[in-house]
C-alpha positions, 0 to 999 in steps of 0.5 A: 612350087612343088617340094623335092621330098613329096614326089619321091619314092625313099629307096630301100636301105638293105638292112644291115647285115646280121654278123654272128661273132665266133663264140668261144667254146666257155669249160665248166666244172661240176661235182660227179661221182659224191659218195658220202658215209658218216659213219664209216667205222660204225663199230668204233664210239663216237666216229659218225658225223652228220651229212650236214658236218662232213659237207660243211667242214668240208666247204670250210677247207676248198673256201679257201681256193678261188679255182673255176674248178673249187669253187664249183666245188664250194657251190656243190657243197653250199647246195647240200646247205654247208655252211664255212666255219672258221680254219684254224691251221689251212696249207695247200700241194697240188701232188697232195691236196688239201690240209685245213684244221676246222672249229666245229664247235668246241671241237679241232677236226682235222680235214684233210682233202685230196688225192685217195693215194696220199689220202688212204696213207694217213687214215683208217682203211676206207670204209666199203662205199668209199673203197668201191667209189675210189674203185672205179673212178679213181680220180676222186677226192677223198674226203678225211677227217679226224684220220676215216675218211667220211665223204669222195667227190670228184671234179669234172669239167666239160666244154660248152 
């Protein structure tokens, strides 16, 4: 008696063809052009803030937003050691930007984040480092705390 499977050669099966799915590009956001000035008005008393305070106040306001660009900015400030502080009032307008009252210890600070054309109307004149950064890139957002501009940053995107 002869078994059928002993005498036959196995036929070579072709390897399954690798199907590569077409990858759709993803938009990735990042912060660019970050400028911070801890004492933009050295002639005025009690206007100096630490970088940690400025970053935390900025993060606190941005933490209320959930767009991919805002999340990228939140991650940027968290990487710099910022923490989220309590917010009393918060508002957002696409044309004007963010506005909030943030609890910083015992002080309640007014924080504005938006385009320079809007923020400069509500603040003292910009210090030279912020003014030159905005002159070089007018798409930067300005961060003003209690009527004084302390920082500027931009949010860019790229497809990868």
